[in-house]
C-alpha positions, 0 to 999 in steps of 0.5 A: 543466520536468524539475522541474516535470513529477518534482514533479507525478508525485511529487505524483501518486503520493503523492495517488493514494489510493483508501479502499475501503468494504468493513466487515470482516466480523469484528471484531479486538482491539487490543494492549490488548484492546480490540474493534476494526472496520476501516470500510475501506481506503487503497490508496497508489499511489506512481510509481517513477520518481517516488519514486527521481527525488527525489534524497532515495531511492536506490532498487535498478535497474532502477527498475519503470515502472508504480504499485506499491503504496505503503500498504495502511491499516486506516481507522477509521468516521472514515476516519482510517488505523488503525495498531498503535502496538507497537512490537514488534506481538504476530503477527511477521511469518513468511517462511512466512505470504507464502510463497504470494503472495511472487510478488505482493509481489515485482512489485505492493509491492515495496522501492524502496530494498531490494531485498534485503531487502523482507522486512523492509519487509512484515514493518514494514507488517504490524507496523503495519498489519496486526498490529492487525486481525483478519486473518492475514498471508495474507489482509491480503496476499492482499485488498491485492494482489487490490485493484488488480486488483479496481478496475482501479485504473489504467484511468482512467488509461491509459484516459483518456490521463491527462497532467500535472495532469489531474485525476482521479477515479475512482468507487469 
């Protein structure tokens, strides 16, 4: 039963992905100089207990007891996640780029495995998903942090007394 419950929470945490259908207000250029356009974002949330109790991860304690951001990924007009293929990126993230949102990132987008190295986690997310889409680091992370709150992401879970295994539909 406990394994089933953990597996269900793990599946919920990995599948609890919302697509924000908000076309970008501007176009960016990828590393090859081609014009790209962001058609929306996928906001992936995770339930930390499920992630940490898989047995595959060693998480820092204490484990948060709320949904947290797992990723914020731009999507193209086909709904496919866009990511930077350039191993090094062209726009390295610097700590001062996220200084004014650091507290919110600590709270909403933690690195569950490496608490003391979380900046490197955010830098990798920026390199793979933010670096190449025409946003500044600050605007990318601010948008990611505002999305769960603006959408009331967790309201369907708490307001409907959702139980494990209950289908969840969230109109966007």
